[in-house]
VOGU-3710 file (C-alpha; in Angstrom, 3 decimals, decimal comma):
1> mramvlekcd> 27,735/5,760/5,044  24,902/8,139/5,230  21,637/7,017/4,856  17,922/7,669/5,186  16,799/5,466/7,389  12,909/4,497/8,204  12,585/2,734/11,711  8,490/3,482/12,098  6,069/3,930/9,632  4,991/7,494/9,961
11> iiesnplklt> 3,175/10,313/8,426  5,887/12,150/6,410  5,043/15,456/8,464  6,479/13,667/11,408  9,680/13,333/9,878  9,973/9,582/9,884  13,056/9,346/7,688  15,988/9,878/10,102  19,879/10,627/8,821  22,355/7,399/10,398
21> qidrheikrp> 24,985/5,973/9,780  25,139/2,291/8,771  27,331/-0,040/7,235  28,278/0,054/3,830  26,947/-2,345/1,664  29,734/-4,469/0,373  30,203/-7,107/-2,679  29,400/-10,492/-1,120  28,890/-12,847/-4,178  30,869/-13,249/-7,485
31> neillkieac> 28,032/-11,431/-9,737  27,715/-8,648/-8,083  28,414/-4,530/-8,560  28,742/-2,011/-5,641  27,980/1,639/-7,414  28,485/4,835/-5,223  25,078/6,715/-5,691  25,542/9,694/-8,057  20,790/10,262/-8,045  18,131/8,284/-6,646
41> gvchsqlhgi> 14,788/9,407/-7,501  11,662/10,440/-5,312  8,846/8,323/-6,044  5,172/8,541/-5,028  4,598/4,537/-4,251  7,929/5,311/-1,404  5,384/7,815/0,151  2,940/5,154/0,456  5,163/3,032/2,076  6,772/5,304/4,531
51> egdwqdigip> 3,467/6,422/6,054  2,212/2,885/5,734  -0,476/3,225/3,398  0,591/-0,610/2,122  1,396/-1,804/5,342  -1,962/-4,333/4,757  0,313/-5,822/1,678  3,470/-6,445/3,123  5,062/-2,952/2,282  7,594/-2,244/3,429
61> pqlptvpghe> 8,397/-6,261/4,072  11,021/-4,994/7,453  11,705/-2,280/9,176  14,303/-0,200/9,574  14,491/0,264/6,200  16,377/2,160/3,800  13,871/3,343/0,531  14,485/4,718/-2,705  13,792/2,372/-5,939  15,384/4,449/-8,829
71> vvgkvveigs> 18,937/4,627/-8,912  22,111/5,430/-10,685  25,377/5,558/-9,869  29,030/4,866/-10,536  30,754/0,749/-10,661  33,866/1,348/-7,735  33,788/-2,898/-7,251  33,232/-5,384/-9,082  32,736/-9,452/-7,904  35,001/-11,873/-9,303
81> gvtkfkvgdr> 32,445/-13,090/-11,953  31,184/-9,712/-13,240  31,726/-9,651/-17,303  28,787/-6,888/-18,338  30,713/-4,109/-16,114  34,209/-2,635/-15,234  34,871/-0,333/-12,686  34,361/3,368/-13,475  31,057/2,307/-15,620  28,063/3,698/-15,027
91> agitplleac> 25,013/1,468/-14,241  21,191/2,376/-12,960  18,662/-0,243/-10,599  14,925/-0,038/-11,332  12,757/-1,324/-8,275  13,205/-4,802/-9,097  16,652/-5,823/-7,225  16,761/-9,245/-8,239  14,595/-12,345/-9,029  15,045/-16,136/-9,301
101> kdcnyckegk> 15,529/-16,686/-12,991  14,291/-19,713/-12,647  10,620/-19,358/-12,472  8,273/-18,978/-15,566  8,035/-15,855/-15,125  11,913/-15,648/-15,449  11,697/-17,561/-18,507  9,396/-15,868/-20,399  11,675/-12,413/-19,648  9,035/-11,403/-17,321
111> eylcenstit> 11,239/-11,452/-14,204  9,201/-8,198/-12,643  6,792/-10,804/-12,311  8,685/-12,970/-9,916  7,483/-14,495/-6,744  10,390/-14,724/-5,733  11,724/-11,022/-6,413  13,438/-8,658/-4,181  12,199/-4,708/-4,421  14,755/-2,127/-4,348
121> gesfkggyte> 14,059/0,448/-1,364  11,862/-2,041/0,580  14,302/-3,938/2,084  17,716/-2,299/3,910  19,051/-1,839/0,097  17,443/1,482/-0,865  18,488/4,221/-2,368  18,494/6,838/-0,283  22,104/6,448/0,969  25,808/6,760/-1,214
131> yitvvedfat> 26,324/2,973/-1,861  24,539/0,081/-3,114  24,831/-3,400/-4,746  23,529/-5,000/-6,979  23,923/-8,457/-9,359  24,693/-7,534/-12,876  22,036/-8,872/-14,545  19,556/-6,529/-13,030  21,950/-3,084/-13,557  21,657/-1,198/-16,888
141> kvpesmksey> 24,092/0,594/-18,064  23,995/4,227/-18,331  26,111/6,161/-21,098  28,523/8,870/-19,846  26,688/11,225/-21,869  23,332/11,208/-19,732  23,071/12,980/-16,536  22,452/10,887/-13,733  19,778/13,519/-12,306  18,139/12,969/-15,487
151> aaplfcagit> 18,688/9,250/-15,582  17,070/8,060/-11,958  13,592/8,985/-12,708  13,958/6,314/-15,947  14,458/3,479/-13,779  10,919/3,562/-12,630  8,709/6,643/-13,831  10,203/6,075/-17,117  9,954/2,274/-17,525  6,575/2,216/-15,973
161> aykavkaaep> 5,696/4,690/-18,525  7,556/2,950/-21,429  5,998/-0,267/-20,449  2,053/1,291/-20,243  2,574/2,669/-23,812  3,686/-0,883/-25,060  0,996/-2,358/-23,677  -1,403/0,074/-25,232  -0,329/-1,251/-28,653  0,633/2,010/-30,316
171> qshkkigifg> 0,957/2,914/-34,230  0,617/5,158/-36,288  -2,332/7,884/-35,586  -4,136/5,766/-32,489  -5,562/7,692/-30,703  -4,029/7,146/-27,389  -5,516/8,606/-24,058  -3,189/9,978/-21,064  -5,009/10,217/-18,074  -2,686/11,750/-15,659
181> iggvghmavq> 0,409/14,163/-16,729  2,867/13,881/-13,583  6,303/12,392/-13,205  5,012/9,273/-15,410  2,377/10,199/-17,649  4,719/13,127/-18,963  6,999/11,020/-20,164  4,258/8,556/-21,493  3,438/11,355/-23,511  6,229/11,333/-25,460
191> fatvsgsdvi> 6,681/7,720/-25,594  3,228/7,618/-27,191  4,312/10,195/-29,701  7,831/9,118/-30,661  5,916/5,507/-31,144  3,254/7,790/-33,956  0,175/7,722/-31,737  -2,246/10,944/-31,575  -1,914/11,640/-27,812  -4,700/13,284/-25,922
201> afsrsqnhle> -3,760/14,140/-22,395  -6,069/14,737/-19,370  -5,394/16,357/-16,181  -6,907/18,520/-13,635  -4,056/20,717/-13,927  -3,493/23,565/-16,231  0,365/23,679/-16,015  0,048/20,000/-16,711  -1,692/20,429/-19,727  0,474/23,043/-20,800
211> vakrlgakda> 3,009/20,582/-20,057  1,714/17,935/-22,170  1,134/19,985/-25,296  4,712/20,739/-25,345  6,363/17,615/-24,934  3,832/16,598/-28,103  0,465/15,475/-26,898  -1,960/17,047/-29,943  -4,069/17,824/-27,581  -4,245/18,840/-23,810
221> mqfsenqeef> -8,047/18,913/-21,645  -8,716/19,282/-18,287  -10,197/16,248/-16,589  -13,260/16,650/-14,437  -15,423/14,498/-12,078  -19,097/15,143/-13,461  -18,059/12,315/-15,766  -21,285/13,301/-18,387  -20,056/16,149/-18,964  -16,618/15,544/-19,395
231> lsqlhnkhgf> -16,978/12,677/-21,982  -19,516/14,746/-23,827  -16,869/17,361/-24,269  -14,581/14,666/-25,631  -16,707/12,908/-28,023  -17,604/16,336/-29,316  -14,005/17,186/-29,919  -12,380/13,606/-30,574  -14,773/11,304/-30,613  -14,037/7,584/-28,885
241> ldaaivfapa> -10,533/6,651/-27,848  -9,104/3,642/-29,413  -6,977/3,262/-26,092  -6,237/4,522/-22,522  -3,645/4,848/-20,112  -4,535/5,621/-16,419  -1,746/7,123/-14,415  -4,132/8,833/-12,104  -4,642/6,899/-8,190  -8,507/7,866/-8,645
251> dvvtdsaiks> -11,477/5,529/-9,465  -13,553/7,984/-11,198  -10,517/8,478/-13,240  -10,394/5,337/-14,516  -14,002/4,722/-14,574  -14,280/7,516/-16,817  -11,150/6,427/-18,843  -12,810/3,220/-19,654  -16,059/5,050/-20,976  -13,866/7,308/-23,279
261> vkkgglivia> -12,448/4,257/-25,431  -14,262/2,711/-27,923  -15,902/-0,570/-28,055  -13,478/-3,156/-28,893  -10,666/-0,822/-27,463  -8,046/-1,239/-24,719  -7,728/0,262/-21,292  -3,935/-0,124/-19,363  -4,294/0,723/-16,032  -1,211/1,336/-14,438
271> tvgknpnfma> -2,704/2,648/-10,861  -4,176/1,027/-7,606  -7,856/1,560/-6,887  -11,072/-1,053/-6,813  -12,130/-2,914/-9,647  -13,718/-0,419/-12,498  -17,360/-1,124/-13,753  -16,749/-3,257/-17,230  -19,149/-4,222/-19,646  -18,716/-7,556/-21,168
281> feektirgtl> -20,858/-6,924/-24,189  -18,547/-3,901/-25,456  -15,689/-6,677/-26,152  -13,063/-3,772/-24,350  -9,839/-4,970/-22,907  -8,695/-3,442/-19,414  -4,737/-4,909/-19,192  -2,749/-4,056/-15,965  0,927/-2,954/-16,120  3,707/-3,002/-13,999
291> igstkdmeev> 7,487/-1,815/-14,610  9,314/-3,894/-16,896  11,950/-6,217/-17,841  15,565/-5,381/-18,083  15,118/-5,851/-22,180  12,656/-3,315/-21,337  14,913/-1,157/-19,632  17,423/-1,360/-21,988  14,902/-0,072/-24,262  13,933/3,147/-22,190
301> iqicseknie> 17,830/4,264/-22,300  18,323/4,181/-25,515  15,066/5,633/-26,771  15,993/8,685/-24,238  18,726/8,958/-25,876  18,686/8,966/-29,759  14,703/11,054/-29,233  16,115/13,158/-26,432  13,139/12,166/-24,466  12,598/15,080/-21,619
311> vitetfpleq> 12,547/13,943/-17,965  11,318/16,823/-16,094  13,114/17,081/-12,700  14,236/19,048/-9,383  16,813/17,897/-7,462  17,859/18,216/-3,468  20,213/16,967/-1,383  19,733/13,628/0,379  19,320/15,360/4,050  15,847/16,538/2,556
321> anqvlkklkd> 14,405/13,722/1,939  11,777/14,172/4,562  11,214/17,937/2,640  10,984/16,589/-0,419  8,574/13,615/-0,031  6,151/16,588/1,762  6,222/18,142/-0,959  5,268/15,525/-3,398  2,190/15,175/-1,322  1,250/18,643/-1,384
331> seiearavli> 1,740/18,041/-5,237  4,357/20,885/-4,989  6,961/18,828/-7,265  6,186/19,718/-10,483  7,423/16,103/-12,333  10,120/13,776/-10,674  12,103/15,111/-7,445  15,677/13,366/-7,461  17,886/13,248/-4,137  21,738/13,649/-4,683
341> p> 23,994/11,960/-1,567
//
């Protein structure tokens, strides 16, 4: 099968992904299914892995590798013990390819925190190729009515957005600020809105602000690194936020988000950065978040089907993975890019 293989971490401008013929994955265990990939989303975190930004934390854990961790495809073969799927069904895979199912995290329904998990796209089983195998318990059914290029980003950006909104404890007319309206943030705006919350979106990009308003945000405000000015404008217009969700990977944004929330409020951080300044006496809660469980993924698919959540995508052929990642690096992708094998 064709695959975009990473032999060595390097800047994306050097075209480090090489189109290669590799052995097609085969079912090796009775509880596995084989998917013919129909679409794979392109995530910014994969760019960090490809360029070597995260080698100090062990990503990628091995080379060569095949990136890609938001996958949708058709079941073309099933193992002898599979009961959840039949040939012809459609299914998707999140970054969580597999977990141990025996540890306390797994038993609590938080399998995404498992210390012995296998991450899609960090091993040779990534989605920038034509076929992939997965244990049936870690695949989620995708309805026939849902297009693959729509569904693929749901399996990383979608579940990340949904889980972050869930962590913000949304409720009717709760003021939730969403900082960063890109591939993940534009979905979070919608998940928070359908929960009944009043969403205020923040971005440096005027285009992203317009997108947020179109998708249901009560207001959309330009973010400024002049913190005093930014907070003054926010407080004059809306007062303090009840909660904030941070998707923008910049420490100044996280710091401003914390200061924008009322005493006793909640800040959900869905990005990587330094430990923010935190005044304990204000009784604010700072909470991290990471993708979600298989149950969360099923809820995402259901909500997107019932509420017509919009996913803004651009599609490209598999062979253009390097060029697409360069576009992502240069902020030339409006929301989510999707590779089609």
